[in-house]
Each structure stands twice: as C-alpha cells, then as structure tokens.
C-alpha positions in Angstrom: 126.2 97.0 36.7 124.8 96.9 40.3 121.4 98.5 40.7 121.5 101.9 42.5 119.5 102.4 45.7 116.0 103.7 45.2 115.4 107.3 46.2 112.3 107.7 48.4 110.2 110.9 48.9 106.9 111.1 50.9 104.2 113.0 52.6 101.6 111.5 55.0 99.3 110.7 52.1 101.7 109.4 49.4 105.2 108.0 48.9 107.3 107.5 45.8 110.5 105.5 45.1 112.6 106.5 42.1 115.4 104.5 40.5 118.3 106.7 39.4 118.7 104.2 36.5 116.4 105.9 34.1 115.1 108.3 36.8 112.2 105.9 36.8 109.3 106.0 39.2 109.3 102.5 40.6 106.8 102.6 43.5 103.9 104.8 44.3 102.1 103.9 47.6 99.2 105.3 49.6 99.3 106.2 53.3 98.8 102.5 54.2 101.6 101.3 52.0 99.4 99.9 49.2 101.1 99.8 45.9 99.6 101.8 43.1 102.1 100.8 40.4 102.7 97.7 38.3 103.9 94.4 39.9 106.5 94.3 37.0 105.8 90.6 36.5 108.6 89.4 34.0 106.0 87.2 32.2 104.5 90.5 30.8 106.8 93.6 31.3 109.4 94.5 33.8 109.1 98.3 33.3 107.6 100.6 35.8 107.5 104.1 34.4 110.3 104.7 31.9 111.0 108.2 30.6 111.0 108.3 26.8 113.7 110.5 25.3 114.8 111.6 22.7 112.2 109.6 20.8 108.8 108.1 21.5 108.0 104.7 19.9 110.2 102.9 17.4 112.1 104.1 14.4 111.9 102.1 11.2 115.0 99.9 11.3 115.9 101.4 14.7 117.7 104.1 12.7 117.7 107.9 13.3 118.9 110.3 10.6 120.6 113.7 11.2 122.0 115.6 8.3 122.1 112.5 6.2 124.0 110.4 8.8 122.4 107.3 10.3 122.6 106.6 14.0 121.3 103.5 15.9 118.5 104.2 18.3 116.4 101.7 20.2 112.7 102.0 20.9 111.8 104.9 23.1 115.3 106.3 23.2 118.2 105.9 25.6 117.1 107.9 28.7 115.4 104.8 30.2 118.6 102.9 29.9 120.8 105.6 31.4 122.1 106.3 34.9 121.0 109.8 36.0 122.8 111.8 38.7 120.8 112.7 41.8 121.6 116.4 42.1 119.1 117.4 44.9 116.9 115.7 47.5 114.7 116.6 50.4 111.9 114.7 52.2 109.4 115.5 49.5 111.4 116.1 46.3 114.3 114.8 44.3 116.0 116.1 41.2 117.8 113.9 38.6 120.0 115.0 35.7 121.2 113.3 32.5 123.6 115.1 30.3 125.0 114.2 26.9 128.1 112.1 26.8 130.4 110.3 24.3 128.0 107.4 24.6 124.8 109.3 23.9 126.4 111.2 21.0 126.9 107.8 19.2 123.1 107.7 18.9 122.1 111.3 19.1 124.6 113.9 18.1 123.4 116.8 20.3 124.5 118.5 23.5 121.6 118.5 26.0 120.6 118.4 29.6 117.5 116.4 30.8 116.4 117.3 34.3 113.6 115.4 36.0 112.1 116.7 39.3 109.8 114.6 41.4 107.8 116.5 44.0 105.1 115.2 46.4 102.6 117.7 47.8 99.8 116.1 49.9 98.4 113.3 47.7 99.9 114.5 44.4 103.1 113.5 42.8 104.3 115.9 40.1 107.0 114.9 37.6 108.5 118.0 36.0 110.9 117.5 33.0 113.2 120.2 31.6 114.9 119.5 28.3 117.7 122.1 27.6 119.5 122.6 24.3 123.1 123.2 25.1 124.1 123.0 21.4 124.9 125.8 19.1 122.4 124.4 16.6 118.7 123.5 16.8 117.9 120.3 18.8 115.1 118.1 17.6 113.5 115.8 20.2 110.4 114.0 21.5 109.5 113.1 25.1 107.0 110.8 26.7 105.9 109.4 30.0 105.1 105.7 30.4 103.7 105.0 33.9 102.2 101.6 34.6 99.5 101.6 37.2 98.2 98.6 39.1 95.2 97.0 37.4 93.3 96.4 39.6 94.1 99.1 42.1 94.6 97.7 45.6 91.2 98.5 47.0 89.4 95.2 46.6 87.3 95.9 43.5 87.5 93.6 40.5 89.7 94.2 37.5 86.7 94.2 35.2 85.2 97.2 37.0 88.1 99.5 36.2 87.9 102.3 33.6 89.5 105.5 32.4 87.4 108.6 32.1 88.6 111.5 29.9 88.1 115.1 31.0 86.9 116.2 27.5 85.1 114.7 24.5 87.5 112.7 22.2 85.5 112.4 18.9 88.3 111.4 16.5 89.2 107.8 15.7 92.5 106.4 17.0 95.9 105.9 15.4 96.5 102.4 14.0 99.7 100.4 14.4 101.2 98.0 11.9 103.8 96.2 13.8 105.5 99.0 15.6 104.9 101.7 13.0 102.0 104.1 12.6 99.8 103.4 9.6 97.8 105.9 7.5 94.6 104.3 8.7 92.5 104.9 11.8 90.7 102.6 14.2 87.3 103.3 15.7 87.4 104.9 19.2 86.4 102.4 21.9 85.1 105.2 24.2 81.5 105.2 25.4 81.0 108.9 25.9 84.2 109.9 27.7 84.7 106.5 29.3 87.1 103.7 28.4 85.9 100.4 30.0 89.2 98.5 30.4 89.3 95.0 28.8 92.2 92.9 27.6 90.6 92.6 24.2 91.3 96.3 23.6 95.0 95.7 23.5 95.4 92.7 21.1 96.7 95.2 18.5 99.0 96.9 21.0 98.4 100.5 22.3 95.4 102.7 21.9 96.7 106.1 20.6 94.9 109.4 20.8 96.5 111.8 18.3 95.4 114.4 19.1 94.1 114.1 22.6 91.9 117.0 23.7 91.8 116.2 27.4 94.6 117.3 29.7 93.6 114.8 32.4 92.0 111.5 32.9 90.7 109.6 36.0 91.6 105.9 36.4 90.0 103.4 38.8 86.9 101.3 39.6 83.5 102.8 39.3 83.5 103.4 43.1 86.4 103.9 45.6 89.7 105.6 45.3 90.8 107.0 41.9 94.0 108.2 40.3 93.7 111.5 38.5 96.5 111.9 35.9 97.2 115.4 34.6 99.2 116.0 31.4 99.0 119.7 30.4 101.9 119.7 28.0 101.5 116.7 25.7 99.3 116.5 22.6 99.1 112.7 22.4 98.1 109.9 24.7 98.8 106.2 24.6 97.0 103.6 26.8 98.6 100.2 26.8 98.9 96.8 28.5 99.7 93.2 27.7 96.5 91.1 27.9 96.4 89.4 31.3 99.0 91.7 33.0 98.3 93.4 36.3 98.9 96.9 35.0 97.7 99.5 32.6 99.9 102.3 31.2 98.6 105.8 30.8 101.2 107.5 28.6 101.2 111.3 27.8 103.4 111.8 24.7 105.0 114.6 22.7 106.0 112.3 19.9 105.1 109.1 18.2 106.5 106.1 16.4 107.6 106.4 12.8 104.9 106.1 10.1 105.1 103.0 7.9 107.9 103.5 5.4 109.3 106.7 6.9 112.9 107.2 6.1 113.3 111.0 6.6 115.4 113.2 8.8 114.7 113.3 12.5 113.4 116.9 12.1 110.7 115.6 9.7 109.5 112.9 12.0 105.9 113.4 13.3 105.7 114.7 16.9 109.2 116.2 17.0 109.7 119.6 18.6 112.8 121.7 18.0 114.6 123.7 20.6 116.7 126.8 19.6 120.2 127.0 21.0 119.9 127.7 24.8 116.1 127.0 24.8 114.5 124.8 27.5 111.2 122.9 27.0 109.2 122.0 30.1 106.9 119.0 30.1 105.1 117.8 33.2 102.6 115.3 34.5 101.0 114.8 37.9 99.4 111.8 39.6 96.9 112.5 42.4 95.3 109.9 44.6 91.7 110.8 45.2 90.2 108.9 48.1 
C-alpha cells in the first residue's frame, strides 16, 4: 500500500508531521527545523511514535480472549498498523479517526471510535485521544503512547549528558520483564533522587516500567540547554525504552501493560484494562513542550 502524505501543523516555535497510517507523529521540529524525534534507523527500530490500542505490550501467545473465544492480536494492538481518516485540519491542528471494521473485529469484537487530535499552541504539542464505546455492551481496552525522542537532542551536547527528571518522587521498584511478559518480581529503581541518568546499560533487559508512576510529567534533555517537558495526566504507568546504541529514547505513558507470565484469562481480567460502558468515552492526553 502506498504511504499517505504526512500532515503538517505548525506555529512559529514548533512543527509536527503526522502519518495518517497509524495517526503516528513522525517529525517534531523546532523553529530552526532541528529534529526532536528518532532518526528511525532500521538497524534499531523504524517506529516514531505509535499509538498503542486496544492493548499495551504483548499478550501471551499473541491471543486475546473475549467470552471464551480466542482472537489473534499482535503486540501493542492494531491501531499502529491501521490507516486513519483525516477528518479535520487547520494550520495548527489535525484530527484523525479510526473506527471498527470487519478487519478489526476479527481481532477485537467491539464497536468503537478512536479519535486522535494533534494541536500545537506556541511551543507545545498536545495529543488528545478519545476512545468511544459504540457497542451495546461494555468495552474493555488499554491505550498507550510510544514517542521516540532524539538521543541526543540536536543541541550539540553529548549523548552521555542526557537524563530524564521526574516531577515527583518514585520510591517503588520497577516492574520486571521475562521475555515480553511481566514477572511477579521487581527490579531496583535506577533513579538517583528523581533523576534517571540515561545509559545504554539500563536497557539490556528491555524497558524500564514504573507501575505505578506518581509523576504526571518528566523533563528530558541534557543537564543544560533546551529540554522537552512531557506531560501525561491520564496514565498510571510509564515505560522508558531504547535499544542500546540507538539514537532515540522512548518516554511511554501507558494505561495498560503486557500480560503477566502465564496469564490466560479474559481480556477484562488483564492488568491495566479499563472498561467503558455503552456510549461512554475515555479521554487520554499527553503533551510535549520544548523549553528553550
């Protein structure tokens, strides 16, 4: 399938380009055109900022269960592999829509609408997601953001000088992964105070997972110079991930998580799932602000 044209929105301080395939943020650039997102080097990972719906993480055996029926579902769900419809656009905002179809119902037997609105105001990009249950029965789902930011940022400071600073204390140990599943164990937190000094060695066992996360924002950047503030008021978990040696780091606000080791229950029993009543809409947002 030919790739659709990117949709660009901008102010004088910030510009964003979104791919209708996945409604995925693909470029985020400052006033001088410097790229703040991943270089998407295929040697590491070609994603940019996929939207994770209706699951976050991987299911055991890539199988989802609803009322005793098994459905195939790949890691992080199908939204990132779906073509959204551009339903509204102006110079500073764009709205994308994904609705259920015969294809989505082969993996997820629910009637839904997933609306994603990108808006730039000054130096802030807001991504506002609305998940609507159009079924006559409850709709179980998860949702997550997965943006990959340039590491290092394009301001001439070394990769080793970059860190992520949490807004609040995060005293608990982190979730531990076994393969792609969540184990019952925990790993020690690598934070020094509220600061995560970025280093490839942190990611040899995959993502760092705060569950719960107490902060609703973090700042990412070098110890001096421009920073990115990432706000996530609606998500109770946070993943931070890269592949060692890659030129990106992902800051991933999640409302959902991978299956626990050995989990074989119904989707409604899966950790991190929320359930929408018929006609209900869940709003989940994040914002990225360039602070010079």
